[in-house]
C-alpha positions in Angstrom: 4.1 49.0 -67.6 1.3 46.4 -67.4 -0.7 45.7 -70.5 -3.1 48.6 -71.3 -1.4 51.2 -69.1 0.7 52.8 -71.8 -1.9 55.0 -73.5 -3.4 56.3 -70.2 0.1 57.1 -69.0 0.8 59.1 -72.2 -2.5 61.0 -71.8 -1.7 61.9 -68.2 2.0 62.7 -68.4 2.8 63.9 -72.0 1.8 66.9 -74.1 2.2 64.9 -77.4 0.2 62.1 -79.0 0.6 58.4 -78.9 2.1 58.4 -82.4 4.8 60.9 -81.4 5.5 58.8 -78.3 6.0 55.7 -80.4 8.2 57.6 -82.8 10.4 58.7 -79.9 10.6 55.1 -78.7 11.7 54.0 -82.1 14.4 56.7 -82.2 15.6 55.6 -78.8 15.7 52.0 -80.0 17.9 52.9 -82.9 19.8 55.7 -81.1 23.2 54.2 -82.0 22.4 54.4 -85.7 20.6 57.7 -85.8 22.8 59.7 -83.4 24.5 61.6 -86.2 21.3 62.6 -88.0 20.5 66.3 -87.2 17.0 66.6 -88.7 14.2 64.8 -86.8 12.2 64.0 -90.0 15.4 62.4 -91.6 15.8 60.4 -88.4 12.3 59.1 -88.7 12.9 58.1 -92.3 16.1 56.3 -91.4 14.3 54.5 -88.5 11.5 53.4 -91.0 14.1 52.0 -93.3 15.8 50.1 -90.5 12.5 48.7 -89.3 11.6 47.6 -92.8 15.0 45.9 -93.2 14.5 44.1 -89.9 11.0 43.0 -90.9 12.4 41.6 -94.2 15.2 39.8 -92.4 12.7 38.3 -89.9 10.4 37.3 -92.7 13.3 35.3 -94.3 14.1 33.7 -91.0 10.4 32.7 -90.6 10.5 31.1 -94.1 13.6 29.1 -93.0 12.0 28.0 -89.8 8.8 27.0 -91.7 10.9 25.1 -94.2 12.7 23.2 -91.5 9.4 22.4 -89.7 7.9 21.0 -93.0 10.9 18.7 -93.4 11.2 17.5 -89.9 7.7 18.0 -88.3 9.4 19.6 -85.3 9.2 23.3 -84.6 12.7 24.7 -84.4 14.1 27.1 -81.8 12.9 30.6 -82.2 9.5 29.5 -83.5 7.0 32.4 -83.4 3.5 31.2 -82.8 1.7 34.0 -84.7 3.9 34.7 -87.8 5.3 31.2 -88.3 2.0 29.4 -87.8 0.4 31.7 -90.3 3.1 31.0 -92.9 2.7 27.2 -92.3 -1.0 27.6 -92.9 -0.4 29.6 -96.1 2.0 27.0 -97.3 -0.4 24.2 -96.6 -3.2 26.1 -98.4 -1.0 26.8 -101.4 0.1 23.1 -101.6 -3.6 22.1 -101.5 -4.5 24.5 -104.3 -1.6 23.1 -106.4 -2.7 19.5 -105.6 -6.3 20.3 -106.7 -5.1 22.0 -109.8 -2.9 19.0 -110.7 -5.9 16.7 -110.1 -8.0 18.7 -112.5 -5.3 18.7 -115.1 -5.0 14.9 -114.8 -8.7 14.5 -115.0 -8.8 16.6 -118.1 -6.0 14.6 -119.6 -7.7 11.3 -118.8 -11.0 12.6 -120.2 -9.2 13.7 -123.4 -7.6 10.3 -123.7 -10.9 8.6 -123.2 -12.4 10.7 -125.9 -9.6 9.8 -128.2 -10.4 6.1 -127.7 -14.0 6.8 -128.6 -12.9 8.7 -131.7 -10.9 5.7 -132.9 -14.2 3.9 -133.4 -15.0 6.2 -136.2 -12.0 7.3 -138.2 -13.8 10.2 -139.8 -14.7 11.8 -136.4 -11.3 11.0 -135.0 -9.5 12.8 -137.9 -11.8 15.8 -137.5 -11.1 15.9 -133.8 -7.4 15.7 -134.3 -7.6 18.4 -136.9 -9.5 20.7 -134.5 -7.1 20.0 -131.7 -4.1 20.8 -133.8 -5.7 23.9 -135.0 -6.5 25.0 -131.4 -3.0 24.3 -130.3 -1.6 26.3 -133.2 -4.1 29.1 -132.6 -3.1 29.3 -128.9 0.6 29.3 -129.7 0.0 32.1 -132.3 -2.0 34.0 -129.7 0.9 33.7 -127.2 3.4 35.0 -129.8 1.1 37.9 -130.5 0.8 39.0 -126.9 4.6 38.6 -126.5 4.6 36.1 -123.7 8.2 35.0 -122.7 9.3 31.4 -123.5 9.0 30.6 -119.8 5.5 32.0 -119.7 4.4 29.8 -122.5 4.4 26.8 -120.2 2.6 28.6 -117.4 -0.6 26.7 -116.5 -2.3 29.9 -115.4 -1.7 31.5 -118.8 -2.9 28.3 -120.6 -6.1 28.3 -118.5 -6.6 32.0 -119.3 -6.1 31.5 -123.0 -8.4 28.5 -123.0 -11.1 30.6 -121.3 -10.8 33.4 -123.8 -10.9 31.0 -126.8 -14.0 29.5 -125.4 -15.9 32.8 -125.8 -18.1 33.3 -128.8 -16.3 36.2 -130.5 -13.6 38.9 -130.1 -16.0 41.4 -128.6 -16.7 39.1 -125.7 -13.0 38.3 -125.4 -12.2 42.0 -125.3 -14.8 42.6 -122.6 -13.5 39.7 -120.6 -9.9 41.1 -120.8 -11.0 44.5 -119.5 -12.8 42.8 -116.6 -9.7 40.7 -115.8 -7.6 43.8 -115.8 -10.1 45.6 -113.4 -10.0 42.6 -111.1 -6.2 42.4 -111.2 -5.9 46.1 -110.5 -8.2 45.8 -107.5 -6.2 42.9 -106.2 -2.9 44.7 -106.7 -4.3 47.8 -105.0 -5.3 45.8 -101.9 -1.9 44.0 -101.8 -0.2 47.4 -102.1 -2.2 48.6 -99.1 -1.4 45.5 -97.1 2.4 45.8 -97.9 2.4 49.5 -97.1 0.6 49.0 -93.8 3.1 46.2 -92.8 6.1 48.4 -93.5 
C-alpha cells in the first residue's frame, strides 16, 4: 500500500482496530516461532519478547557501526540514517561533555597549584592551607566510608563533585535538604527514562 493508505483501508475493510491489525501483522511475521502457541495472549507476549530481543540486537549492531565510523570516518554497510546518526550525535555530545569536564578539572588543578605558589610567600598561610586541605581530604574520605561507596566509586569524578558540593554548604540541615532534592530529581529522571525504555520496547 502507498504511504498513508493503511489506516483508511483498515477502517473500510476490518471490524477491528488498528492496534489489533498491527498485532496480527506481528503474529504473521513471527508465525514460524509462534505456531505452537495455543493462546492468543501468550502469542502476543512471545512476539513482544522476540521484538525486544531484535531491538537489542539491532542496537548492538548500531553501536558497532558507529564505532567503526568513528575510527575510519566512513559509514559502513548497513548504516541506518536515523538510528546510527542519532547515536553518533550522542557519542559526540558525550565526548564534548567529558572534554569540558576534564578542562574544568585541569583549570581547577592549575588554580590550586597557583594558590600553592602564592602560599609559599607566607609560610604561616601556606601551612594553614595545607592543614585545611588535608582535613578536607580526610573528611571527604571519611564521608565516603560512611555512605559505603565501593572502592571503584571513590575515584568517581561525579561522586567527588557531589561531595564537594555538599561540603560547601553551611550546615548539616542544608546538606540534608540538598540530598532530598537530589533524590527527587534523580527519581524524576529515572521515571522519565523508564517511560522512554518502556515505550521503545
